[in-house]
N, C-alpha and C positions, 0 to 999 in steps of 0.2 A: 505493500500498499503506499509505502514510504517513497519508495523508486518511483512508482507511478504518479504520485503527487508532483514530486521533483520534475518528473519527466515533463507533465503536462504543464507546469509553470515555465519552466525554460523552454521547449519546444511546444506550446499549443496546436499550432497546426499539423505538424507530424504526428501529434498525440489524437487527434482528431481525425487524422486520416487511419491510423490503427484501429480506432474506435469504429471506423466505418467498416474498415476490412472484417473485423470479429461480429460486427453485425451482419455483413454479406457469408460469412460463414454460418452465424446460426440459421439465417434463413435457408441457406441450402440443407442444412440439416434438419430444420423444420420441416420443410417441402419433401425431403427426402422421406422421411420418417411418417408427415403425413399421408404420402401416397401410397408407401408400403402398408400403413396400418389400414388404409382405405381397400388395399387389393388383399392383403391376407389376415386383415385383424378380425375378420367374421363379423363384427356388428356395423349395422348398417344405420345412420342418421337418416333423418328425414331429409336432410340437406345435401344428398350424397352428392350430385353434381356442382353445387355449390363449394363443398370440399373440395371436389378435386380441381376445380378452377382456381381456389383459394391457395391449396397446396402446389399446384403447377406454375402459377404466378411467382410465388414464395420462392421456388427451385429458381427460374428464370430469372427473376431478380438478384439473388444471390449470385447465380453465375455472373452475370452482366456486373454485379459490385466488382467481383474478382478479376474480372477482365480488365476493367477499366477504374482503379480504384481513386484518381484523380479528379475524372469526371463525376464519378459517384459520390464522392466526397463533396464536390461543388453543388451538384444537385440537392443531395440529400441534406447537406447543410443548409443552401438556400430554401428548400422545401420546410424543413423543421423549422426556420428561423421565422418562415413566412406564417406558420400556424401559432408558433409563440406570440407574433405579433400579432396577429388577429385576432388571439385569446385574450391578450394583454387589452387590447383597445376595447375590447366588447365588454370586460370587466370592469375597466376603467368608466366607460360611458352607463355600464348598468349601476355602478356606483354614484353617481352623480347624478343618474335621474331619480334613482331611490331614495337618495337624501333630501334632493330639493323636492320631491313631492312628498315626501313625509317630514320635512323641516321641523313643524310644530313637535315633533315626539324627540328632538334632539335638543339639548342645550347648547351645543356650538355644532355648526355642520361644516365649519371650515377644515377640520381634520380630515373629515371623510372626503370632500370634494377635492382637497390638497394629495389626498391619496388616489383618486379617481385619476386627476390631472397627472399624477406620475405613471399611473399606468397605462395610461394613453401614450404619453412620453415615451414610456419603455417600449411601447408596441410598436410606436413610430423607429425607434431606433432599430428595434428588428428587422421591420419591413426596409428601411431604406440601407442599411448595413450588416446584412446577413453574417457574411465573414468575419466581420470585427466582432461582431456581436459572440460567434460561436467561438471564437478566439478568446475573448475575454471570459466566456463562460466555462471553457478548459482551463483557464488560469484558475478561476475561483473556484471550481471544484479540483484541481490539484492543491491548493491551498488546504481546501475543508480535508482532504486527503492526506495531506500532511500532519495536520492538527490532530485528526483522530488518530494516524498511527502513532502519534507522540502520545497521545492520550494511553493507547494501549500499551505502548511501551512501558509506560509508569503504571498502569496498573499492574502488569506482567510482573515490575519490579515489586510492588508491594506483594504481590503473592508469593513471590520469591523469599522474600525476608520474613513474610509471617511462617512460611514453611519451615524457616530455619531456627526460629524461635519455639 
């Protein structure tokens, strides 16, 4: 965890590419196992053809990601950043609309309006700068990994010291 966090902080775009490659591998495994279970698993669901199409699409997408990881990284990051941006804008607008509509229920509405505006601004950043947003997200995720790893090292050290006493 510590090494992964350090790697994500120092080389965020490379860490993002590795993450996308692992995602491609997982898609291939998921699609192959899904198709295998539909063929040899015995039990059939009511959504048989949907399951066949979904598993085949997963398999094909995984292969495409592994064939061209650079393009897959850009398209996947852009797509995910767009989804996060749209979700943040929707959440922000909903917060603003709800607090303005029900303002008599709140002592102060400006903190909630400010929160909604910050969500909208965050969403716009994700929509306008998807690769930069993903890089910053990788750096923040790496920092969290480092902090968590240090906490686990401390906890392990305390358990070790307690076992000696």
